[in-house]
N, C-alpha and C positions, 0 to 999 in steps of 0.2 A: 486452943486457938489463941494466938497472941492479939493484943489490942490493935496492933498494926494490921494484921490480917482481917480482923473484924471490920476495921475502918475501910479497908479496901473493898471488902464485899458489900458493905453498905453503900459505898460510892458506886459500885457496879450496879446495884439494884436500882439506881436512879437514871441509868443510861437508857437510850432509846432501843439499843440492841436487846437489852434484857426485857424491856417492856414488850417488844415484838414477840420474843420467844414465850413470854408469859401469856400473851393473848392467843398465840397459836396453841399452847397447851390447854387453855380453857376451851377453845373451840373444839379441840380433839375430844375432850371429856364430854362436852355437850353433844357432839355427834354420836359418841358411844352411848350416851343415855337414850338418845332417840331410837336407836336400833335394838336396844336390849330391854328386857323386863325383869331379869333376875341377875344381878351382877355383884362383883366383889373386887377388891384390890389384892394383888399378890404382894405380900409384905415380907421383907427380909430383915427389917430393923436397920437397914442401911440408909444412907442419905438420900438416894434416888427414890426409893419406895416411900420414904418419909414425906418427900415433897408430893408425890402422886397421891398419897393418902390424904394429906392436908388439903390439896386442891379438890379432890373428889368429894371430900366431906363438907365443902363449903355449902353445897346445896343438899347434900344427903348426910347429915351428921351421924346417922346410925349405920352407914355403909360398912359392910363386913370387911375386915382385914383377915387374910388367911396366911399363916406362917408355916412353912415347911421345915420341920426339924431335921437337920442334917447329922444328928446324933452327937457331934462334938461342937460346942458353941462357946464363944467368949462370954465371960461373966457379965461384961457390960451389955452384951446383946440380950442376955436373959433379963437383966434389969430393965432394959428398954421395953421388952415385951410386957413386963408387969405394969408399965406406965401407959400402955396402949389399950384404950377401951374397945370393946366389941371385937375382940381378937379370937380367932379360932385356930387351933394348933393341929397340924396333921403330920404324919410320918409315913414313909414308904421306902422300900428298897430302891436306892438311887445309885447308879454307877457314876463315880467321879473320876477314877483313874484305874489303871491296871491293878493297883495294889490296894485300892480303897473303895468299898461300896458301903454307903451309909445303911445302917440297919440290916446288914447282911444276914444276921441271925434271926430276923423276923420280929414279930411284935412283942415277944416276951418281956423285953426290957424297956419298952416304950413308956414314958412317964404317964401317970394318971392324968386324965383330962385331955390327952392327945389322941386323935382319931387315927387308927391304922387304915391305910388305903391300899387295897389290892388292885392290880391292873384290871382294866375293863375296856373292851372293844379296841384292844391294841394300844391303849394309852396308859401312862404310868403317872404316879405322883399327883401333882396338882391338877393335871388334865383329867386324870381318872376321877379324882374327887369332884371336879366340876360336872362331869357327865353324870356321875352317880346321884348328885343332888339337884340336877336340873338347872344348873346355871348356864346362862347364854352369853355372859360378858365378863371379861377380866381386864383390869387396867394394870399395866406392868411398867416398872421404872427402868427400862432398857434405853441406853443412849448410843447413838451411832459413833460417838467419839471413842468408845471403849474397844472396838475391834473392827477389822475389815469386814468380817461376816455381818456384823450389826449394821455397818454402813450400807452394804449391799442390800440387806433386808429392808432397811428404811427407805432406800431409793425405790426398791421394787414394789413394796407393799404400802408405803406411806405410814401415817400414824394410826390408821384404823383398817383392819381387815378381818374377814371371817375365815376361820380354818375350815377347809372342805371336810376334813376327816371328822371333826367334832361338832361343827356348826356353831362353835363359840366365837364371839367377836372379841378380838384382841385390840386393845388401845395402848398406844405408846406415846403418851402426852409429852414426854421429855426427849423424844427421838433426836432432836437437833439441838438440845441443850449441851452446854459445855460445863466442866466442873465448876467454874466460877459462877455460872448461873445458878447451879444447885445450892451452893453455899450462900449466894446473895439472897436467895429466897428464904432459906432457913434463918439466916441472921436477921434480915429485915422484917420477917414475920414473927420472930422470936419463937420459932418452933424448936422444942427440945430435941436434940439429936443424940445418937449413940456415942457415949463417952469413949468408946474404943478409938474413935478418930483422934481424940486428943492424945491418947497414948501413942498412936502411930506417929503423930506429929512430933511428939517428944523424943522418939528414937530416930527421927530424921527421915521418915518416909514422905516423899513429896505428895501433895494433895491428889494429884492426878493418878497416883499409883496405889492409893490406900484401898484395901479390901478388908471387910470385916467377916468374911466367911462365904462358903464353907472353907475349911482349912486346906483342902487339897483337891481342887478341880483341875483336871489336866490342862484346860485352856488358860488358866491363870498361874500355873506353876512358874511360867517364864518370868512373871513379875516379882518373884521372890517372896510369895506369900508365906511359905513355910519358914524362911529365914526371918521374916518379920515376926512371925509367931514365936519363934525361938528366942528372939531378943526381947520382945515386948511382954511375953507371957511364958516365961520358962517353965513354970509348973504345969500350965495347960499343954505346952509342947511335950513335956516329959510324959504326961498321961496319954497323949495321942500316940506318941512314938512307941510307948510300951505295947500298944495294940497293933500298931502298923510300923515296924522297924524301918521300912523304906523311907519314912519321913526324915530320918537322920541323914541318910545318904543324899537326899534331895534338898536339904536345908542349908 
């Protein structure tokens, strides 16, 4: 992040528009607390989940952060995880694209200290883990700005809703935040963020298009995530493409 960008985000953090969104996020988290008894934050080590975790831990410093390992991760992401207290790591078979399913071979190669999660009650991954361990609330850093589907979901369900299938309350405190709001929060509160964003900026990826993982989710391939990986982390790309050759065709 350049000094000029930092100054711009600091200036934005003092605007009424930012303060309104911050107040809305805090109200969403408080409403989530009132309807849940056992809750956690879905943590990706990305900028949005970093903000949600920081906000949610203002009143619950020991609130659990749960990270889903997608098998191939940026080194900066792994470093960010090491700096995050009270973090639980899970892994599960997750379909990302026609040619890439994370942990397709099962739990044999899952790193020590990472909990393997099998499907339960028709749910997979994080949802299955929450059911298995009796959690009734999760806060997630999804934003309407990121896709048409997320905008429709935010309008229809708001910032807090309970899934009929699982009974788990989902909170989306940043539903109506924009990219500049996220960075304004991180910079103004001096929250350490994933250094992968600085490398993405260095190779010219605009802030609104920066993604830190997973490498190949079908819905974000259109944003050039694999090309960014190839330019910014050539060794990591080569390792990924050795397992999944289609990555070269799509990068």
